[in-house]
C-alpha positions in Angstrom: -22.1 -2.6 -4.5 -20.3 -3.7 -1.7 -17.3 -2.1 -0.3 -14.2 -4.6 0.5 -10.9 -4.4 2.1 -7.6 -5.0 0.2 -4.9 -5.3 2.5 -1.2 -4.8 2.1 2.1 -4.1 3.8 5.8 -3.1 3.1 9.0 -2.3 4.9 11.5 0.4 4.6 15.3 0.3 5.3 15.3 3.4 7.0 13.2 6.3 8.3 13.7 8.3 5.5 11.2 10.7 3.7 11.6 9.9 0.0 12.2 5.9 0.8 8.7 5.8 2.9 7.1 7.3 -0.3 8.7 5.3 -2.9 7.6 2.0 -0.9 4.2 3.4 -0.3 3.7 4.2 -4.0 5.1 0.7 -4.9 2.8 -0.9 -2.6 -0.5 1.1 -3.8 0.4 0.2 -7.5 0.9 -3.4 -7.0 -2.3 -3.3 -5.1 -4.1 -1.6 -7.6 -2.5 -3.4 -11.0 -2.9 -6.9 -9.0 -6.7 -6.2 -8.4 -7.2 -4.2 -11.4 -8.9 -1.2 -9.4 -10.0 1.9 -10.7 -9.0 4.8 -8.2 -12.7 6.2 -9.0 -14.1 3.3 -7.2 -11.7 3.6 -4.0 -14.1 4.7 -0.6 -10.7 5.6 1.2 -7.2 4.3 2.4 -6.4 3.8 6.0 -2.7 4.2 6.4 -0.6 3.0 9.1 3.2 2.9 10.0 5.3 1.6 13.1 6.6 4.2 15.4 9.9 4.2 14.2 8.5 5.4 10.6 7.5 8.9 11.1 9.5 11.1 8.4 6.5 11.3 6.3 3.3 10.7 5.9 2.5 7.8 3.6 -0.8 9.2 2.4 1.3 11.5 0.5 2.4 8.7 -2.4 -1.2 8.1 -3.1 -1.5 11.9 -3.9 1.6 11.5 -5.6 -0.2 9.3 -8.1 -2.9 11.4 -8.5 -5.6 10.0 -6.1 -6.7 13.8 -5.3 -10.5 12.5 -4.3 -9.8 9.6 -2.4 -10.2 10.0 1.2 -7.0 9.1 3.3 -6.0 8.7 6.7 -2.6 8.1 8.5 -2.2 6.6 12.2 0.4 4.5 13.9 0.2 0.6 14.5 0.0 -0.6 18.3 3.4 -0.8 19.8 3.7 -4.7 20.2 7.1 -5.7 21.8 8.9 -7.9 19.1 6.7 -7.2 16.2 8.0 -6.2 13.1 9.5 -2.6 12.6 10.0 0.1 10.0 7.0 -1.1 8.4 3.9 0.4 6.3 0.4 -0.7 6.3 -2.5 -0.2 4.0 -6.3 -1.0 4.0 -7.7 0.3 1.0 -11.6 0.8 0.7 -13.0 -0.6 -2.5 -16.5 -0.5 -4.0 -16.5 -3.5 -6.0 -18.7 -6.6 -7.1 -15.9 -8.5 -6.5 -16.0 -11.2 -4.1 -13.7 -10.4 -0.9 -12.3 -14.4 -1.7 -11.1 -12.8 -4.9 -9.2 -10.2 -3.8 -5.3 -10.4 -3.7 -3.9 -8.8 -0.6 -0.2 -7.8 -1.3 2.7 -7.9 1.2 6.4 -7.3 0.0 9.8 -6.5 1.4 10.3 -7.5 5.0 6.2 -7.5 5.5 5.6 -11.0 4.0 6.3 -12.3 7.1 3.2 -11.0 8.4 0.9 -12.7 6.3 3.1 -15.6 4.5 -0.5 -17.5 3.7 -1.1 -14.2 1.3 1.7 -14.0 -0.4 1.2 -15.1 -3.8 2.1 -12.2 -5.7 4.5 -13.5 -8.5 8.1 -12.3 -8.9 7.9 -8.2 -9.4 9.6 -6.1 -12.2 10.6 -3.6 -9.7 11.8 -1.2 -13.0 8.6 -1.9 -14.9 6.8 -1.4 -12.1 8.6 2.3 -11.1 8.2 3.0 -15.1 4.3 2.7 -14.6 4.6 5.2 -11.2 6.1 7.7 -13.4 3.1 7.5 -16.1 0.9 8.0 -13.3 2.4 10.9 -11.7 2.8 12.4 -15.2 6.5 12.5 -15.0 
């Protein structure tokens, strides 16, 4: 079975622990739901942030969703002058037979500007998404 890359990104309004976790959980939930990913099929997830986002490890959001067996790592993006700030990026490695061309990458909030060609996601019902996240967390 091949391992496919699934990309996503979001932005935060402030370098705040709870905001980083909330927006990362939302991004992960959208990636999983959009692609119908079973967490048991995740090989690993690589998170990066811009250098202005350091109040928390975004990988903690995956642990909060119950993904305890998925290897996770965090790092910083290259600090390119003029690039998008306050951004959390994700590269999820997924063991799947689904062709790479059929995978839907998710870019939300200010990160839509990174890949406008991949921003096919319909309007998100954030309240419903938060309810799904709460169920995953056992809240």
